[in-house]
C-alpha positions in Angstrom: 4.6 19.6 -25.6 3.1 17.9 -28.2 -0.5 16.2 -28.1 1.4 12.5 -28.0 3.6 14.0 -25.6 0.5 15.7 -23.1 -1.4 12.1 -23.9 1.4 10.2 -22.5 1.8 12.6 -19.2 -1.9 12.5 -18.8 -1.4 8.2 -19.2 1.5 8.7 -16.6 -0.4 10.6 -14.1 -3.5 7.9 -14.5 -1.1 5.2 -13.5 0.2 7.3 -10.1 -3.5 7.7 -9.3 -4.0 4.1 -9.3 -0.3 3.4 -7.6 -1.5 5.8 -4.9 -4.5 4.3 -4.6 -3.2 0.7 -4.3 -4.3 -0.6 -7.3 -0.8 -2.1 -8.2 -1.8 -4.2 -11.1 -3.4 -1.5 -12.7 -0.9 1.4 -12.1 1.6 -1.4 -14.0 -0.7 -1.7 -17.0 -0.5 1.2 -17.1 2.7 2.4 -16.9 3.3 -0.6 -19.0 1.4 1.4 -21.1 3.3 4.4 -20.9 6.7 2.9 -22.2 4.9 1.3 -24.9 4.4 4.7 -26.7 7.6 6.2 -24.6 10.2 3.3 -24.1 12.6 6.1 -22.7 10.8 7.6 -20.8 12.8 7.6 -17.5 9.8 8.7 -14.7 7.9 5.9 -16.6 11.0 3.5 -15.8 11.2 4.7 -12.1 7.4 4.0 -11.4 7.6 0.7 -12.7 10.7 0.2 -10.3 8.6 1.5 -7.5 6.0 -0.7 -7.7 8.3 -3.5 -8.6 9.5 -2.9 -4.9 6.5 -2.8 -3.0 5.3 -5.8 -4.8 8.5 -7.0 -2.8 10.7 -7.6 -6.7 13.4 -5.0 -5.7 16.5 -7.0 -7.6 13.8 -5.9 -10.7 13.1 -2.6 -9.1 16.3 -1.8 -9.4 16.9 -2.6 -12.9 14.3 -0.2 -13.5 15.0 2.7 -11.3 19.1 2.0 -12.7 17.7 3.0 -16.6 15.8 5.5 -15.3 18.5 7.1 -13.5 20.9 6.3 -16.6 18.2 8.6 -18.4 17.8 11.6 -16.5 20.0 11.1 -13.5 19.1 14.6 -12.3 16.6 13.6 -10.3 16.5 13.1 -6.6 13.4 11.0 -6.3 15.3 8.1 -8.3 18.2 8.1 -6.3 16.1 7.8 -3.3 13.9 5.0 -4.7 17.2 3.2 -5.5 18.5 3.4 -2.3 15.2 2.2 -0.8 15.7 -0.6 -3.1 18.9 -1.0 -2.6 17.8 -1.6 1.9 15.4 -3.6 0.7 18.2 -6.3 -0.8 20.1 -6.0 2.2 22.7 -3.5 0.3 23.1 -0.6 3.0 26.3 0.6 2.1 25.0 1.4 -1.5 21.7 3.2 0.1 23.6 5.2 1.4 25.7 6.3 -1.5 21.8 6.2 -3.3 20.6 9.0 -1.0 24.1 11.1 -0.7 23.8 11.4 -4.7 19.9 13.2 -4.2 20.6 15.3 -1.3 23.8 16.9 -3.8 21.0 17.1 -6.2 18.6 18.5 -3.9 19.5 19.7 -0.7 16.7 19.6 2.0 15.1 16.4 0.3 13.5 15.4 3.6 12.8 11.6 2.2 16.7 11.6 1.3 17.6 12.6 4.9 14.9 9.7 6.1 16.7 7.1 3.3 20.4 8.3 4.5 19.0 7.3 7.7 18.1 4.4 7.9 21.3 3.0 5.9 23.2 4.6 8.0 21.4 2.2 11.3 21.6 -0.6 9.1 25.8 0.0 8.8 25.4 0.6 12.4 26.2 4.3 12.5 24.3 5.6 15.0 25.1 8.8 15.5 25.0 9.6 12.0 21.5 8.2 11.3 20.1 10.3 14.7 21.3 13.3 12.6 19.9 12.8 9.6 16.6 11.5 11.1 16.6 15.2 13.4 16.9 16.7 9.8 14.5 14.8 8.4 11.7 15.4 10.6 12.8 18.8 11.2 12.5 19.8 6.9 9.2 17.7 7.1 7.1 17.6 10.2 4.3 15.3 8.9 7.0 12.8 7.1 5.6 9.5 7.1 7.3 7.4 10.0 9.4 10.2 10.9 8.7 11.0 14.4 8.6 6.5 14.7 12.4 6.1 13.4 13.7 9.8 15.4 12.7 8.0 18.5 14.0 5.1 17.5 17.6 7.1 16.8 17.0 8.8 20.1 16.3 5.4 21.8 19.7 3.6 20.1 21.7 7.0 21.7 20.6 5.9 25.4 18.5 9.5 25.1 15.1 8.1 26.5 13.3 10.9 27.4 13.7 12.8 24.1 12.7 9.2 22.6 9.8 8.7 24.9 8.3 13.0 23.5 9.3 12.1 20.1 7.3 8.4 19.7 4.7 9.9 22.0 4.1 12.4 19.2 4.3 9.9 16.6 1.4 7.7 18.8 -0.9 11.3 18.4 -0.6 11.0 15.2 -0.8 7.8 14.2 -2.8 5.6 17.5 -3.6 2.7 15.7 0.4 2.2 13.9 1.4 -0.8 16.1 5.0 -0.1 15.8 4.8 3.2 17.4 3.3 1.5 19.9 5.5 -0.9 20.6 8.7 1.4 20.0 7.2 3.9 22.7 6.6 0.7 24.8 10.6 -0.3 25.2 11.3 3.2 25.6 9.0 3.3 28.6 10.5 -0.5 30.3 14.0 1.2 29.4 12.8 4.4 31.8 11.5 2.6 33.8 7.9 3.2 33.8 5.0 0.2 33.7 3.4 -0.1 30.5 
């Protein structure tokens, strides 16, 4: 790797650290600098898309991520990011396709299973979604929102005892997350347990 490429990659890593720390504007500036130096840098394009999605601009995000896929279509994460973007745009069928593409590229990709499950939920395939959520949590027990998603899918499947146990585990992991508490409360109400 040339010195220039090492500098570009180091700069991209700085952008990702800023992004991870929630410093989105600064991360965006770094990604733009990387793309100014290397206009065909697929990972920087993808990260720009992820950033725009987080900033509530899914249509712009989609363009960046699709360009990244056009350059490097074999990166499963790019397809997962496209699926997230399509879900944000209210296009769950497209999100199903993008998630399935990610899983063809990388079997056992927990986030791809999770995103596929969310898309299947949106299209009304609750049985398929439940299987995908189960796969996601089995592959990565610590997956963000994994237990909450699985508990909600179990609730949809009317497997209330399993849903309550799964959501109780989610609450134990993230006791201050109001969405999980609300989901558990809903399941307990369905079970006839006072909350």
